[in-house]
N, C-alpha and C positions, 0 to 999 in steps of 0.2 A: 621437269624443274618447276618448282612452285612459283606462281606469278608474284611479282613484287607488289607490296601494298600501294594503294593509290596515293598520289601526292597532291599538293595544292595546285601544281601545274595541270594535273589531270582534271581536277575540279573546275579550274578556270576554263579549260578548253570545252568541257562538257556544258558549262553554263554560258559560254560565249562572253566572258568578261576577262579582265586582266588578273594576273596573279596577285598584284597589289590589292585589288578589290577583294579577292578571296581572303587575303591576309587580314584586311581591316575587319572583315566579318568575324573571323575566328580569333583574332588577337586583340581587337579594339572594340568589340561589341557592336560592330556595324557602323562605326562612326563615318559619316559622310557617304554612306551607301544607301541608294534608293530602296524602298520596300520591294519593288519588283525584282531588283537585282539580288536582294537578300533571299527572296523566295526561290529564284532560279539556282542560287548557290547551294542552299540547303537541300533542294530537291536533287541536285547533281551529286552532292556529297552522300546523301542517303542511297542513291542509285548505285554509286560506285563503291559504297562501303567505306568511305573515308572517315576517319576519326582524327581530329586534330591532336597533335602531340603537345601536351602541356609541360613536358619535362624540360627543364633548363639544360643547357649543354653539359654542365657538370654532373647532373644526375643521370643524364642519358648514358654515361659510361657504366652505370650500374645496372643496365638492362638485364633482366633475368633474375635479379636478386630481390626484386620487389613483388609482393603479393598484395592483392586488394581484398578488402572486406566491406561489404555493404550491409548495414544493419538498419532496421526501421526506426527504432526509438531508443536512444542512448539512456533515457531515464528509466526504462524498463529493466528491473534487476536481472531478468533472464538474458537480455541482450548485453548488459554490462558484464555478466559472468562469461558469456560467449566471447566477448571481445578480449577479456583478460586472458582466457585460456588459449585463444587463437594466437594472441601476441606472444605468449610464453612459448608455444610450440614453434612458431615461425622463427623466433630469435634462436631457439635451440638448434634449428636447422641452418643457422647462419644467414638468414634472410631478414628482410624488413617488411613490416605490415603497414599498409596505408589504408585507412578506414574512412568511409563516408557514411553519414547518417541521413536517412530520409525522414521527413516530417511524419510523425506517427498518424496524423489524421488525413494525410494525402493518399488517396487510394490508387497508387500506381505511377502517376506522372513523376513524382519526385524520385521514385526508385529507379526509373529508367534514366532520368537525368543523372542520378548518382552513379549508375553503371557507366554511362558515357564519360563522366569525369575520371573514373578509375581507368577505363580503357585508354583515355586520352593521355594518361601518365605512363602508358606502355608497360603495365604490370604484366608479369609472366603468367599469372593466373588470378582468378577472382572467386571468392566465396560469397554466396548470396544468402544472408541470414535474415530473410524477410518472409512475411506470410501473405503477401498481397499479389504481386505481379505474377501472371500466369506463365507457366513454363514456355509456352509458345512465344510469348512476348520476350522472354529472356533470351531464347534462341535467336530471335530476330535481331535483338540488340547486340548480343555478344556472338559474333560470327566467327572470329578467328582466335579467340582467347580461351584457354581451358577454363571451365567453370564447374563449380560444385554447389548445389543447394544444401544448406545446412539447417537442420531443425524442422523440416516439414516434409511430409510424404510427397513423392514425385514418381511418376511413371513414364516421363518423357524419355525416349530411347537415346537422345543426344546429350543428356545431362546426367552426370553422376550426382548422387545425393546420399546423405546420411540423415536419419530422422528418428524420432520416437514413434512408438506404436500408439498413435492417438486413439484409434478405435478401441484397443484393449484398455487404455487408461480411462476412457469414458465409461466403459463397463465396470471397471474397478471402482470408480467413484460412486456409481449407482449402487453397487453391492455394499460398499461401506456405509452409504446412507441407509440402506435397508437394514443393515446390522444394528444401526442405532435406533431402529424402531420408527423411523419417520415414514409418513404415508402421503405427505403433500409437500412439495418443494417448489420454490421459485427458480426458474432457469433463465439465465441471461441469454438474450439473442441479439444477433447483429447481422448486417448484410454480409454476404460471402466476401465482398471486397474488403471488409474490415480485417479479416484474417481467415485464410483457408484452414489453418490449423485449428483455430478456435471453433470454426464451423463444424469440422469433422469431429472434434472432441465432444462438443455439446450434442450433436445429433446422435452420437453413440450413447451418450448418457441418457438421453430421452428414450431411445429405443429400449435400453436395458431397464429403465424405470417402468416402462409400459409392461414389459415381461414380468416384472416383480410386483406389479399392482400398485406402483407409486404414482400418484397424480402429479403432473408437472404444470406449473403456471408460467407461461412465457412472459418475460419482462424485457423491454428494450434496454440494451446496454448503453447505447449512445444518447447523449454524450457521456463518456465514461465517468465524469465527475458527478453525474446524477444517477446513472444506471444502478450502481450498487446500492445507493440509498433507497431507490424505488423498490428494489428487490427485498431489502431488509425490512421494509414496512408493509409487505404483503401480509394481510391477516391470515394467521394459521399456517404460514409457510416457512420453510427453512431455505436458506440459500444453498 
């Protein structure tokens, strides 16, 4: 028989505090709780795999009908389109989609916090449409909720995923550039933590450009507001 999920009482016993103290930490932001007690409670919750249920009693009756979607940047048209299509598909299946957006320039922390918020609402499953947090960290965060990565390559055996072929698309971009007769281009670069998808696509582009004899000039993308401008002003280069 499957073990029951940990409760506030379990966390309280493991941390050596009262249930009301645990409740104040998770429901009232730690009001009137000492820093030492808060550390003990959070450590106990993580050790036990406890996630606080944020769902009000009225919504709790709908358990199993709600699905969660985590996206990185709602202002990005790709994520906006993903959200719209996911919502349409979920509604067609008679369910409800709850979405959380992580801040686009936060490299991982906000995504994990967003996942915890979704899990705290006891969603029946979660879709992760981000390009930052490593699969290993996702598995550690989402231990008992079905999860699928959407839109980025993934080889982790414990996570289902659906994605584009970024390697092939990078090569196609290079071949299209070569067909236009360009011999020198500016290529935007960013740390791996900015986007694993972006990194894979651009590395594939550069590799194919080298094979085709096209020179590439790396240009730092970040901050995004300046990166494209820097690339477009590179002498003798195409973006």
